C-alpha positions in Angstrom: -22.5 18.8 -12.6 -20.9 16.2 -14.8 -20.1 13.1 -12.9 -16.9 11.0 -13.4 -17.7 7.5 -14.5 -16.1 5.0 -12.1 -15.4 1.3 -12.3 -13.6 -1.2 -10.1 -11.6 -4.4 -10.8 -11.8 -6.9 -7.9 -14.6 -7.9 -5.5 -12.8 -8.6 -2.3 -12.6 -6.7 1.0 -10.5 -3.8 -0.3 -12.7 -3.3 -3.3 -15.8 -3.3 -1.1 -14.9 -1.7 2.2 -12.3 0.8 0.9 -12.9 1.7 -2.7 -16.6 1.3 -3.4 -17.6 2.4 0.0 -15.5 5.6 -0.3 -16.2 6.5 -3.9 -19.9 6.1 -3.4 -19.8 9.0 -0.9 -18.7 11.5 -3.6 -21.5 13.3 -5.4 -19.4 13.8 -8.5 -18.8 10.0 -8.9 -21.1 7.7 -10.8 -20.6 4.0 -10.0 -20.8 2.4 -13.4 -19.1 -1.0 -13.6 -17.5 -3.8 -11.6 -15.3 -6.6 -12.9 -14.1 -9.8 -11.2 -13.1 -13.2 -12.6 -15.6 -14.8 -10.2 -18.5 -12.9 -11.6 -20.9 -14.1 -8.8 -18.8 -12.1 -6.3 -19.0 -9.0 -8.5 -22.7 -9.4 -8.8 -23.1 -9.3 -5.0 -21.3 -6.0 -4.8 -23.1 -4.7 -7.8 -26.4 -5.3 -5.9 -25.0 -3.7 -2.7 -23.9 -0.5 -4.4 -26.4 -0.4 -7.3 -23.8 -0.8 -10.0 -25.5 -1.3 -13.4 -22.7 -3.2 -15.3 -21.0 -6.4 -14.2 -18.1 -8.1 -16.1 -15.7 -11.0 -15.8 -13.3 -9.4 -18.4 -11.7 -6.0 -17.7 -10.8 -5.4 -21.4 -14.5 -5.8 -22.2 -15.4 -3.4 -19.4 -13.1 -0.7 -20.7 -14.4 -1.1 -24.3 -18.1 -0.9 -23.3 -18.3 1.5 -20.4 -16.2 4.6 -21.3 -14.9 5.0 -17.8 -13.1 8.0 -16.4 -11.6 6.3 -13.3 -10.9 2.7 -12.4 -9.8 1.2 -9.0 -7.5 -1.9 -9.3 -8.0 -4.2 -6.4 -6.7 -7.5 -7.8 -3.8 -9.9 -6.9 -0.4 -8.0 -7.3 0.7 -9.9 -10.4 -2.4 -8.7 -12.3 -1.8 -5.0 -11.7 0.6 -4.5 -14.6 -1.7 -5.8 -17.5 -4.7 -4.1 -15.9 -2.8 -0.8 -15.6 -1.6 -1.1 -19.2 -5.2 -1.7 -20.4 -6.5 1.3 -18.5 -3.8 3.6 -19.9 -4.5 2.5 -23.4 -8.2 3.3 -22.8 -7.4 6.7 -21.3 -8.8 5.8 -17.9 -7.3 7.3 -14.7 -6.1 4.7 -12.3 -6.3 4.2 -8.5 -4.2 1.1 -7.9 -3.9 -0.7 -4.6 -0.4 -1.2 -3.2 2.0 -2.5 -4.3 1.7 -0.8 -7.6 3.5 -3.7 -9.4 5.8 -6.6 -8.6 9.1 -4.9 -9.2 11.0 -1.8 -10.3 11.2 -3.0 -13.9 7.4 -3.1 -14.2 7.1 0.4 -12.7 9.5 1.7 -15.3 7.4 0.0 -18.0 4.3 1.9 -16.8 6.2 5.2 -16.8 7.3 4.6 -20.4 3.8 3.6 -21.6 2.1 6.5 -20.0 4.4 9.1 -21.5 2.2 9.4 -24.5 -1.1 9.1 -22.7 -0.9 11.3 -19.6 -3.2 9.2 -17.4 -3.3 10.0 -13.7 -2.0 7.0 -11.8 -2.4 7.1 -8.0 -1.0 4.4 -5.7 -3.2 3.5 -2.7 -0.7 4.3 0.1 -3.5 5.1 2.6 -1.2 5.5 5.6 0.0 8.8 4.2 -3.4 10.3 4.7 -3.8 9.5 8.4 -4.2 12.6 10.5 -1.2 11.7 12.7 1.0 11.3 9.7 -0.2 14.7 8.2 0.7 16.3 11.6 4.1 14.6 11.5 4.7 15.8 8.0 3.9 19.3 9.0 6.5 19.1 11.9 9.1 18.1 9.3 8.2 20.7 6.7 8.5 23.4 9.3 11.9 22.1 10.5 10.8 21.6 14.0 12.5 18.2 14.3 15.8 19.5 12.9 17.7 17.0 10.8 16.1 13.5 10.8 19.0 11.1 10.5 17.3 7.8 11.2 13.9 6.1 11.0 13.0 2.8 12.6 9.8 1.2 11.1 8.3 -2.0 12.5 5.2 -3.9 11.6 5.1 -7.4 13.1 2.1 -9.7 13.6 2.2 -12.5 16.1 -0.1 -14.5 13.8 -1.8 -13.2 10.7 -0.7 -14.7 7.4 -3.3 -13.4 5.0 -5.1 -16.1 3.0 -2.6 -18.8 4.0 -2.2 -21.0 1.0 -4.1 -18.6 -1.4 -2.7 -15.9 -3.7 -1.2 -13.9 -0.9 1.4 -16.6 -0.1 2.0 -17.5 -3.8 5.1 -15.7 -5.0 4.1 -15.7 -8.6 0.9 -13.9 -7.7 1.9 -11.7 -4.8 5.6 -11.1 -5.5 6.6 -11.8 -1.9 5.3 -12.0 1.6 5.1 -9.3 4.4 7.9 -7.2 2.8 5.8 -6.4 -0.3 2.5 -6.5 1.7 3.3 -4.6 4.9 6.9 -3.4 4.3 5.8 -1.5 1.2 3.8 0.8 3.6 6.8 1.2 5.9 9.2 2.1 3.1 6.8 4.4 1.3 5.9 6.2 4.5 9.5 6.6 5.6 10.6 7.9 2.3 7.6 10.2 2.0 8.6 11.8 5.4 12.2 12.1 4.2 11.2 13.7 0.9 12.2 10.6 -1.1 16.0 10.5 -0.9 18.0 8.1 -3.2 19.1 4.9 -1.6 22.8 4.2 -1.9 23.2 1.0 0.2 20.6 -1.7 0.9 21.1 -4.9 2.9 18.5 -7.2 4.2 17.4 -10.7 5.2 14.2 -12.7 4.8 13.0 -15.7 6.8 10.4 -18.4 6.2 9.6 -20.5 9.3 5.8 -20.5 9.6 4.4 -22.1 6.4 3.4 -25.1 8.5 0.6 -23.2 10.3 -2.9 -24.4 9.9 -6.1 -22.3 10.1 -6.4 -22.7 13.9 -2.8 -21.7 14.5 -3.0 -18.7 12.2 -5.8 -16.9 13.8 -5.0 -13.2 13.9 -5.2 -9.9 12.0 -5.8 -10.5 8.3 -5.9 -14.3 8.5 -8.6 -14.1 5.8 -10.7 -17.0 4.5 -8.9 -18.1 1.3 -7.2 -21.1 2.9 -7.6 -24.2 0.7 -9.4 -27.1 2.4 -6.5 -29.5 1.9 -2.9 -28.6 3.0 -1.7 -30.4 -0.1 -3.4 -27.7 -2.2 -1.6 -24.9 -0.4 1.1 -22.8 -2.0 3.3 -21.0 0.6 6.6 -20.0 -1.1 7.1 -16.5 0.3 8.9 -15.2 3.4 7.1 -14.6 6.6 9.6 -12.1 8.0 12.0 -9.5 6.5 14.4 -7.0 8.0 16.6 -4.4 6.2 18.8 -1.4 6.6 18.8 1.3 3.9 21.3 4.2 3.7 20.3 7.2 1.7 22.3 9.8 -0.2 21.5 12.5 2.4 23.3 10.3 5.0 20.0 9.3 6.7 19.2 5.6 7.4 16.1 3.5 7.6 15.7 0.2 9.5 12.6 -1.9 8.7 11.3 -5.1 10.3 8.1 -6.8 9.2 6.4 -10.1 9.7 3.2 -12.0 9.3 4.0 -14.5 12.0 6.5 -14.3 14.8 6.8 -15.5 18.4 6.3 -12.1 20.0 4.1 -10.9 22.8 1.7 -8.9 20.6 1.3 -7.3 17.2 3.5 -4.2 16.7 3.1 -1.2 14.4 5.4 1.6 15.1 7.5 4.2 13.3 10.1 6.1 15.2 12.0 9.2 13.8 15.3 10.4 15.3 15.9 14.1 14.8 18.5 16.5 16.1 15.8 18.8 17.7 13.1 16.2 18.5 12.1 12.6 18.1 8.7 11.2 17.2 7.0 7.8 17.7 3.7 7.0 15.9 1.5 4.0 15.2 -0.1 5.9 12.3 -3.0 7.0 14.4 -1.6 8.6 17.6 1.7 10.4 17.9 4.3 11.3 20.6 7.0 14.0 20.3 10.1 13.9 22.5 12.3 17.0 22.9 13.5 19.7 25.2 11.9 22.7 26.8 13.7 25.2 29.0 16.6 22.8 29.4 14.5 19.9 30.4 13.4 16.8 28.5 9.7 16.8 27.7 7.2 14.4 26.1 4.4 15.9 24.1 1.3 13.9 23.0 -0.9 16.0 20.7 -4.6 15.2 20.7 -5.3 13.8 17.2 -8.9 13.6 16.0 -8.5 11.1 13.2 -10.4 11.8 10.0 -11.4 9.1 7.5 -8.1 8.6 5.6 -9.8 6.8 2.8 -12.0 9.9 2.1 -8.9 12.1 2.1 -7.0 9.7 -0.2 -9.8 9.6 -2.8 -10.3 13.4 -2.5 -6.6 13.9 -3.2 -6.8 11.7 -6.3 -9.9 13.4 -7.6 -8.3 16.9 -7.1 -5.4 15.8 -9.3 -7.8 14.8 -12.0 -10.1 17.8 -11.8 -7.3 20.4 -11.5 -4.7 18.6 -13.6 -2.1 18.6 -10.9 0.5 15.9 -10.0 -0.8 13.0 -8.0 0.2 12.7 -4.4 1.3 9.1 -4.6 3.1 8.7 -7.9 4.5 6.0 -10.1 8.0 7.6 -9.8 7.8 7.3 -6.0 6.5 3.7 -6.3 9.4 2.9 -8.5 11.9 4.0 -5.8 10.0 1.9 -3.2 10.1 -1.2 -5.5 13.8 -0.6 -6.2 14.4 -1.0 -2.4 12.2 -4.1 -2.1 13.9 -5.7 -5.1 17.3 -5.2 -3.5 16.2 -6.6 -0.1 14.9 -9.7 -1.8 18.1 -10.1 -3.7 20.1 -9.5 -0.5 18.1 -12.0 1.6 17.1 -15.6 1.1 16.2 -16.5 -2.4 12.9 -18.4 -2.2 13.2 -20.5 -5.4 
Protein backbone atom coordinates (compact mmCIF):
# COMPACT_ATOMS: atom_id res chain seq x y z
CA UNK A 1 0.00 0.00 0.00
CA UNK A 2 1.45 3.35 -1.06
CA UNK A 3 1.51 5.78 1.83
CA UNK A 4 0.64 9.46 1.60
CA UNK A 5 3.59 11.64 2.61
CA UNK A 6 2.50 14.02 5.37
CA UNK A 7 3.97 17.19 6.86
CA UNK A 8 2.82 19.78 9.39
CA UNK A 9 3.53 23.49 9.80
CA UNK A 10 3.38 24.52 13.44
CA UNK A 11 4.51 22.91 16.69
CA UNK A 12 1.90 24.04 19.21
CA UNK A 13 -0.90 22.19 21.00
CA UNK A 14 -3.12 21.80 17.92
CA UNK A 15 -0.28 20.50 15.74
CA UNK A 16 0.66 18.01 18.45
CA UNK A 17 -2.56 16.85 20.11
CA UNK A 18 -4.89 17.07 17.12
CA UNK A 19 -3.04 16.72 13.83
CA UNK A 20 0.09 14.66 14.51
CA UNK A 21 -1.60 12.47 17.11
CA UNK A 22 -4.44 11.73 14.69
CA UNK A 23 -2.57 11.32 11.40
CA UNK A 24 -0.08 8.99 13.13
CA UNK A 25 -2.93 6.51 13.68
CA UNK A 26 -3.59 6.01 9.96
CA UNK A 27 -1.59 3.17 8.35
CA UNK A 28 -1.67 4.86 4.93
CA UNK A 29 0.06 8.00 6.27
CA UNK A 30 3.83 8.47 6.51
CA UNK A 31 4.92 11.27 8.85
CA UNK A 32 7.71 12.92 6.86
CA UNK A 33 8.32 16.53 7.92
CA UNK A 34 7.58 19.23 10.47
CA UNK A 35 8.24 22.97 10.20
CA UNK A 36 8.19 25.72 12.81
CA UNK A 37 9.91 29.09 13.00
CA UNK A 38 11.17 28.06 16.45
CA UNK A 39 12.95 24.96 15.22
CA UNK A 40 13.65 23.69 18.73
CA UNK A 41 9.90 23.16 19.28
CA UNK A 42 9.66 21.32 15.96
CA UNK A 43 12.55 19.08 16.95
CA UNK A 44 10.77 18.07 20.16
CA UNK A 45 7.70 16.92 18.22
CA UNK A 46 9.90 15.27 15.59
CA UNK A 47 11.42 13.13 18.34
CA UNK A 48 8.01 12.37 19.85
CA UNK A 49 6.50 11.19 16.54
CA UNK A 50 9.71 9.94 14.87
CA UNK A 51 9.52 12.51 12.05
CA UNK A 52 12.73 12.42 9.97
CA UNK A 53 12.85 15.96 8.53
CA UNK A 54 12.70 19.21 10.52
CA UNK A 55 12.58 22.71 9.01
CA UNK A 56 12.22 26.34 10.02
CA UNK A 57 11.20 27.35 6.47
CA UNK A 58 8.06 25.89 4.89
CA UNK A 59 9.08 26.78 1.32
CA UNK A 60 12.21 24.67 1.82
CA UNK A 61 10.12 21.84 3.26
CA UNK A 62 7.86 21.80 0.21
CA UNK A 63 10.83 21.85 -2.19
CA UNK A 64 12.70 19.01 -0.51
CA UNK A 65 10.08 16.59 0.79
CA UNK A 66 7.56 16.00 -2.02
CA UNK A 67 4.62 15.94 0.36
CA UNK A 68 1.11 14.75 -0.50
CA UNK A 69 -0.60 16.41 2.50
CA UNK A 70 0.23 19.26 4.86
CA UNK A 71 -1.52 20.45 8.02
CA UNK A 72 -1.32 24.20 8.65
CA UNK A 73 -1.41 24.99 12.38
CA UNK A 74 0.11 28.49 12.45
CA UNK A 75 -1.13 31.94 13.52
CA UNK A 76 -4.09 32.98 11.35
CA UNK A 77 -2.26 35.70 9.40
CA UNK A 78 0.21 33.12 8.07
CA UNK A 79 -2.41 30.77 6.64
CA UNK A 80 -2.74 32.52 3.27
CA UNK A 81 0.95 32.48 2.21
CA UNK A 82 1.33 28.90 3.47
CA UNK A 83 -1.79 27.77 1.59
CA UNK A 84 -0.55 29.48 -1.56
CA UNK A 85 2.84 27.76 -1.26
CA UNK A 86 1.18 24.37 -0.76
CA UNK A 87 -1.11 24.89 -3.77
CA UNK A 88 1.83 25.81 -6.00
CA UNK A 89 3.62 22.64 -4.86
CA UNK A 90 0.49 20.49 -5.48
CA UNK A 91 0.12 19.53 -1.81
CA UNK A 92 -3.33 18.85 -0.35
CA UNK A 93 -4.11 21.09 2.63
CA UNK A 94 -5.71 20.50 6.04
CA UNK A 95 -5.86 24.02 7.48
CA UNK A 96 -6.93 24.91 10.98
CA UNK A 97 -9.75 27.40 11.43
CA UNK A 98 -10.20 30.14 10.51
CA UNK A 99 -9.06 29.37 6.98
CA UNK A 100 -7.91 32.96 6.45
CA UNK A 101 -8.40 36.45 7.89
CA UNK A 102 -11.25 37.60 5.65
CA UNK A 103 -13.49 36.89 2.66
CA UNK A 104 -11.07 38.53 0.21
CA UNK A 105 -8.30 36.09 1.15
CA UNK A 106 -10.68 33.13 0.72
CA UNK A 107 -11.55 34.35 -2.78
CA UNK A 108 -7.84 34.63 -3.56
CA UNK A 109 -7.36 30.96 -2.64
CA UNK A 110 -10.29 29.90 -4.81
CA UNK A 111 -8.87 31.74 -7.82
CA UNK A 112 -5.36 30.34 -7.36
CA UNK A 113 -6.58 26.78 -6.92
CA UNK A 114 -8.67 26.80 -10.10
CA UNK A 115 -5.62 25.70 -12.11
CA UNK A 116 -4.25 23.25 -9.53
CA UNK A 117 -7.16 21.25 -8.12
CA UNK A 118 -5.63 20.78 -4.68
CA UNK A 119 -7.94 19.50 -1.93
CA UNK A 120 -8.31 22.14 0.78
CA UNK A 121 -10.04 21.04 3.97
CA UNK A 122 -10.87 23.50 6.77
CA UNK A 123 -10.52 22.03 10.28
CA UNK A 124 -14.07 22.60 11.51
CA UNK A 125 -13.92 19.71 13.96
CA UNK A 126 -17.27 20.33 15.66
CA UNK A 127 -19.07 19.14 12.53
CA UNK A 128 -17.72 15.65 13.21
CA UNK A 129 -19.00 15.24 16.77
CA UNK A 130 -21.45 12.34 17.03
CA UNK A 131 -24.18 14.57 18.50
CA UNK A 132 -23.92 16.96 15.56
CA UNK A 133 -24.03 14.07 13.08
CA UNK A 134 -27.19 12.85 14.80
CA UNK A 135 -28.68 16.35 14.63
CA UNK A 136 -27.79 16.66 10.95
CA UNK A 137 -29.62 13.39 10.30
CA UNK A 138 -32.74 14.72 12.05
CA UNK A 139 -32.65 17.75 9.77
CA UNK A 140 -31.97 15.75 6.60
CA UNK A 141 -34.96 13.51 7.31
CA UNK A 142 -37.18 16.55 7.94
CA UNK A 143 -38.03 15.48 11.48
CA UNK A 144 -37.63 19.00 12.86
CA UNK A 145 -39.81 20.58 10.21
CA UNK A 146 -38.73 24.07 9.14
CA UNK A 147 -35.83 25.38 11.21
CA UNK A 148 -36.45 29.11 11.38
CA UNK A 149 -34.00 30.25 14.08
CA UNK A 150 -30.72 29.18 15.66
CA UNK A 151 -29.26 30.60 18.86
CA UNK A 152 -25.55 29.81 19.26
CA UNK A 153 -23.61 30.84 22.36
CA UNK A 154 -20.00 30.22 23.40
CA UNK A 155 -18.95 32.31 26.38
CA UNK A 156 -16.05 31.90 28.77
CA UNK A 157 -15.99 33.43 32.22
CA UNK A 158 -12.21 33.73 31.91
CA UNK A 159 -10.01 32.26 29.19
CA UNK A 160 -8.32 34.73 26.84
CA UNK A 161 -5.90 32.47 24.94
CA UNK A 162 -2.28 33.57 25.14
CA UNK A 163 -3.16 36.97 26.58
CA UNK A 164 -0.65 39.38 25.07
CA UNK A 165 0.60 36.89 22.45
CA UNK A 166 -0.48 36.35 18.84
CA UNK A 167 -4.05 35.38 19.76
CA UNK A 168 -4.75 38.92 21.01
CA UNK A 169 -2.81 40.69 18.23
CA UNK A 170 -5.25 41.75 15.51
CA UNK A 171 -2.59 41.74 12.77
CA UNK A 172 -1.79 38.09 13.50
CA UNK A 173 -5.17 36.73 14.61
CA UNK A 174 -7.63 38.89 12.66
CA UNK A 175 -9.81 39.39 15.72
CA UNK A 176 -10.75 37.95 19.09
CA UNK A 177 -13.41 35.43 20.12
CA UNK A 178 -15.54 36.13 17.05
CA UNK A 179 -12.90 34.74 14.68
CA UNK A 180 -11.66 32.17 17.22
CA UNK A 181 -14.86 30.71 18.74
CA UNK A 182 -17.56 32.42 16.70
CA UNK A 183 -16.20 30.92 13.49
CA UNK A 184 -17.27 27.51 14.85
CA UNK A 185 -20.73 28.77 15.79
CA UNK A 186 -21.32 30.36 12.38
CA UNK A 187 -19.93 27.43 10.40
CA UNK A 188 -21.87 24.86 12.40
CA UNK A 189 -25.14 26.80 12.17
CA UNK A 190 -24.79 27.32 8.42
CA UNK A 191 -23.81 23.66 7.95
CA UNK A 192 -27.02 22.61 9.71
CA UNK A 193 -29.05 25.06 7.57
CA UNK A 194 -27.38 23.90 4.29
CA UNK A 195 -25.42 27.16 3.91
CA UNK A 196 -28.11 29.73 3.04
CA UNK A 197 -27.04 33.18 1.80
CA UNK A 198 -26.97 35.97 4.41
CA UNK A 199 -28.98 39.06 3.42
CA UNK A 200 -28.73 41.17 6.60
CA UNK A 201 -26.00 41.18 9.25
CA UNK A 202 -25.73 43.38 12.29
CA UNK A 203 -23.46 43.00 15.28
CA UNK A 204 -21.49 44.57 18.08
CA UNK A 205 -18.09 43.90 19.60
CA UNK A 206 -16.81 44.82 23.06
CA UNK A 207 -13.33 45.13 24.59
CA UNK A 208 -13.37 45.44 28.37
CA UNK A 209 -10.94 42.83 29.73
CA UNK A 210 -7.52 43.62 28.26
CA UNK A 211 -6.37 44.65 31.75
CA UNK A 212 -6.45 41.07 33.08
CA UNK A 213 -3.20 39.56 34.26
CA UNK A 214 -2.15 35.91 34.33
CA UNK A 215 -3.78 35.23 37.71
CA UNK A 216 -7.08 36.88 36.73
CA UNK A 217 -7.23 35.09 33.38
CA UNK A 218 -7.10 31.52 34.66
CA UNK A 219 -9.61 29.47 32.70
CA UNK A 220 -10.09 27.41 29.58
CA UNK A 221 -7.42 28.04 26.97
CA UNK A 222 -5.53 30.62 29.01
CA UNK A 223 -2.38 29.20 27.41
CA UNK A 224 1.15 30.12 28.37
CA UNK A 225 2.21 32.68 25.77
CA UNK A 226 1.76 35.72 28.03
CA UNK A 227 4.76 38.09 27.87
CA UNK A 228 6.52 38.57 31.20
CA UNK A 229 6.02 42.32 31.13
CA UNK A 230 2.60 43.93 30.68
CA UNK A 231 4.29 46.63 28.63
CA UNK A 232 5.21 43.99 26.02
CA UNK A 233 1.62 42.79 25.61
CA UNK A 234 -0.50 43.45 22.55
CA UNK A 235 -4.24 43.22 23.18
CA UNK A 236 -6.11 45.07 20.44
CA UNK A 237 -8.96 42.62 19.70
CA UNK A 238 -12.47 42.32 21.11
CA UNK A 239 -13.22 40.05 24.06
CA UNK A 240 -16.94 39.68 23.22
CA UNK A 241 -19.09 39.79 20.09
CA UNK A 242 -22.81 39.43 19.40
CA UNK A 243 -24.64 39.36 16.07
CA UNK A 244 -27.94 38.68 14.34
CA UNK A 245 -27.89 37.30 10.81
CA UNK A 246 -30.91 36.94 8.52
CA UNK A 247 -30.73 34.51 5.58
CA UNK A 248 -32.43 34.40 2.21
CA UNK A 249 -34.61 31.45 3.32
CA UNK A 250 -36.08 33.72 6.04
CA UNK A 251 -34.23 31.90 8.86
CA UNK A 252 -32.16 33.79 11.43
CA UNK A 253 -29.05 33.15 13.51
CA UNK A 254 -28.12 34.82 16.78
CA UNK A 255 -24.57 34.34 18.01
CA UNK A 256 -22.86 35.42 21.22
CA UNK A 257 -19.27 34.66 22.06
CA UNK A 258 -16.71 35.87 24.57
CA UNK A 259 -13.30 35.04 26.02
CA UNK A 260 -14.04 36.86 29.26
CA UNK A 261 -17.33 37.92 30.85
CA UNK A 262 -18.79 38.22 34.33
CA UNK A 263 -21.07 35.21 34.07
CA UNK A 264 -21.66 32.27 36.42
CA UNK A 265 -19.85 29.67 34.31
CA UNK A 266 -18.61 28.88 30.81
CA UNK A 267 -21.37 28.35 28.24
CA UNK A 268 -21.40 26.37 25.00
CA UNK A 269 -24.85 25.83 23.60
CA UNK A 270 -26.57 25.70 20.22
CA UNK A 271 -30.36 25.76 20.13
CA UNK A 272 -32.46 25.13 17.03
CA UNK A 273 -36.09 26.24 16.74
CA UNK A 274 -38.12 24.08 14.32
CA UNK A 275 -41.80 23.86 13.50
CA UNK A 276 -41.96 20.15 14.44
CA UNK A 277 -39.26 20.01 17.11
CA UNK A 278 -36.54 21.95 18.84
CA UNK A 279 -33.03 20.86 19.74
CA UNK A 280 -30.40 21.94 22.26
CA UNK A 281 -26.82 20.67 22.09
CA UNK A 282 -23.43 21.47 23.57
CA UNK A 283 -21.77 19.58 20.71
CA UNK A 284 -21.45 16.39 22.76
CA UNK A 285 -24.92 15.65 24.14
CA UNK A 286 -28.28 16.52 22.62
CA UNK A 287 -31.88 17.09 23.75
CA UNK A 288 -34.93 17.10 21.46
CA UNK A 289 -38.15 18.89 22.39
CA UNK A 290 -41.41 18.03 20.60
CA UNK A 291 -44.88 16.55 20.90
CA UNK A 292 -46.13 12.96 21.18
CA UNK A 293 -49.81 12.01 21.29
CA UNK A 294 -50.77 15.61 21.95
CA UNK A 295 -48.34 16.04 24.84
CA UNK A 296 -45.06 17.93 25.08
CA UNK A 297 -42.12 15.53 25.39
CA UNK A 298 -38.38 15.84 25.97
CA UNK A 299 -36.12 13.24 24.39
CA UNK A 300 -32.46 12.76 25.28
CA UNK A 301 -30.79 10.26 22.94
CA UNK A 302 -27.85 8.28 24.31
CA UNK A 303 -24.80 9.48 22.39
CA UNK A 304 -21.63 7.40 22.42
CA UNK A 305 -19.16 10.01 21.26
CA UNK A 306 -16.53 8.85 18.76
CA UNK A 307 -13.17 10.53 18.23
CA UNK A 308 -14.18 13.51 16.07
CA UNK A 309 -10.58 14.14 15.03
CA UNK A 310 -10.33 10.63 13.56
CA UNK A 311 -13.60 11.15 11.67
CA UNK A 312 -12.41 14.56 10.44
CA UNK A 313 -9.12 13.22 9.07
CA UNK A 314 -10.82 10.17 7.56
CA UNK A 315 -13.25 12.46 5.74
CA UNK A 316 -10.35 14.47 4.30
CA UNK A 317 -8.41 11.38 3.25
CA UNK A 318 -11.50 9.93 1.57
CA UNK A 319 -11.84 13.09 -0.53
CA UNK A 320 -8.22 12.69 -1.67
CA UNK A 321 -8.27 8.94 -2.30
CA UNK A 322 -11.64 8.95 -4.07
CA UNK A 323 -11.38 12.42 -5.65
CA UNK A 324 -14.62 13.66 -4.10
CA UNK A 325 -15.52 17.12 -2.81
CA UNK A 326 -14.12 17.93 0.62
CA UNK A 327 -16.66 18.12 3.45
CA UNK A 328 -15.39 21.49 4.75
CA UNK A 329 -14.70 23.59 1.67
CA UNK A 330 -13.12 26.94 0.84
CA UNK A 331 -16.44 28.07 -0.66
CA UNK A 332 -18.15 27.46 2.68
CA UNK A 333 -15.32 29.16 4.57
CA UNK A 334 -15.71 32.18 2.29
CA UNK A 335 -19.38 32.49 3.33
CA UNK A 336 -18.42 32.26 6.99
CA UNK A 337 -15.70 34.90 6.58
CA UNK A 338 -18.18 37.17 4.76
CA UNK A 339 -20.36 37.13 7.88
CA UNK A 340 -17.43 37.72 10.23
CA UNK A 341 -16.21 40.63 8.08
CA UNK A 342 -19.65 42.25 8.21
CA UNK A 343 -19.96 41.81 11.99
CA UNK A 344 -16.61 43.50 12.54
CA UNK A 345 -17.61 46.37 10.25
CA UNK A 346 -20.93 46.65 12.05
CA UNK A 347 -19.38 46.63 15.53
CA UNK A 348 -16.65 48.67 17.20
CA UNK A 349 -13.69 49.32 14.92
CA UNK A 350 -10.60 48.44 16.94
CA UNK A 351 -8.05 50.72 15.28
